C-alpha positions as CSV (number, residue, x, y, z in Angstrom):
1,X,91.7,93.5,96.0
2,X,93.2,92.8,99.4
3,X,90.4,90.7,100.6
4,X,90.4,88.6,97.4
5,X,94.2,88.4,97.5
6,X,94.2,86.9,101.0
7,X,92.4,83.8,99.8
8,X,94.5,83.3,96.6
9,X,97.9,81.5,96.5
10,X,100.7,83.7,97.9
11,X,103.5,81.2,97.1
12,X,104.0,78.7,94.4
13,X,106.6,76.0,95.2
14,X,107.5,72.5,94.4
15,X,105.5,71.4,97.4
16,X,102.4,73.0,96.1
17,X,100.6,76.3,96.5
18,X,100.2,78.1,99.8
19,X,97.2,80.4,100.3
20,X,97.6,83.7,102.2
21,X,95.1,82.8,104.9
22,X,97.4,80.0,106.0
23,X,99.8,82.7,107.3
24,X,100.2,86.5,107.1
25,X,97.3,86.8,104.7
26,X,94.9,86.3,107.6
27,X,96.0,89.7,108.9
28,X,95.4,91.3,105.5
29,X,92.0,89.8,105.5
30,X,91.2,91.4,108.8
31,X,92.6,94.7,107.6
32,X,90.5,94.5,104.4
33,X,87.3,94.2,106.5
34,X,88.4,97.3,108.4
35,X,88.9,99.0,105.0
36,X,85.4,98.1,104.0
37,X,84.1,99.6,107.2
38,X,86.1,102.7,106.5
39,X,84.6,103.0,103.0
40,X,81.1,103.3,104.3
41,X,81.6,106.0,106.9
42,X,81.1,109.7,106.1
43,X,83.8,111.6,108.0
44,X,86.7,111.7,105.6
45,X,89.4,111.8,108.2
46,X,88.2,108.6,109.9
47,X,87.9,106.9,106.5
48,X,91.4,108.1,105.6
49,X,92.8,106.5,108.8
50,X,91.0,103.2,107.9
51,X,92.6,103.4,104.5
52,X,96.0,104.1,106.0
53,X,95.8,101.1,108.3
54,X,94.7,98.9,105.5
55,X,97.5,100.1,103.3
56,X,100.1,99.6,106.0
57,X,99.0,96.0,106.7
58,X,98.5,95.1,103.1
59,X,101.9,96.2,102.1
60,X,103.9,95.2,105.2
61,X,102.6,91.6,105.5
62,X,103.4,90.4,102.0
63,X,106.8,92.2,102.1
64,X,107.5,90.4,105.5
65,X,106.4,87.1,103.9
66,X,108.8,87.5,101.0
67,X,111.7,88.6,103.3
68,X,110.9,85.6,105.5
69,X,111.0,83.2,102.5
70,X,114.2,84.7,101.2
71,X,115.9,84.2,104.6
72,X,114.8,80.6,104.7
73,X,115.4,79.3,101.2
74,X,116.7,82.2,99.1
75,X,115.4,82.5,95.5
76,X,115.4,78.9,94.6
77,X,112.3,76.7,94.5
78,X,109.5,79.2,94.9
79,X,107.8,82.2,93.2
80,X,105.3,84.8,94.4
81,X,101.7,83.9,93.7
82,X,98.9,86.0,92.4
83,X,97.4,86.6,95.8
84,X,100.7,88.2,97.1
85,X,100.8,90.6,94.2
86,X,97.1,91.4,94.4
87,X,97.4,92.2,98.1
88,X,100.4,94.5,97.6
89,X,98.6,96.2,94.8
90,X,95.5,96.7,96.9
91,X,97.6,98.1,99.7
92,X,99.2,100.7,97.4
93,X,95.8,101.7,96.1
94,X,94.4,102.0,99.6
95,X,97.3,104.2,100.5
96,X,96.6,106.5,97.6
97,X,92.9,106.5,98.5
98,X,93.7,107.4,102.1
99,X,95.9,110.3,100.9
100,X,93.1,111.6,98.7
101,X,90.6,111.3,101.5
102,X,93.0,113.1,103.9
103,X,93.5,115.9,101.4
104,X,89.7,116.2,100.8
105,X,89.0,116.4,104.5
106,X,91.7,119.2,104.9
107,X,90.2,121.1,101.9
108,X,86.7,120.7,103.2
109,X,87.7,121.9,106.7
110,X,89.5,125.0,105.3
111,X,86.6,126.0,103.0
């Protein structure tokens, strides 16, 4: 979700649409590749760390983008795009996946 959201429009405005990869979405794209790498490794703790990094970047960058836009122009003249929402949603899901992986690793280590 995060990788796809990076390429979709993050902001709709009167001047046109702005894709995520033209700004902060580039960082989310890099983090998504790291998340894919974390999805294919076996140790759960390392995979959880990958998921937490992806979650942090995929939530922080769109929030920063919205705060930046609000400080520049306020609420007038723009609205969030589908890529922005998809990226935040993917970040939240990655956070839950990282938490599940972390708990699984702790349970596996104890038993």
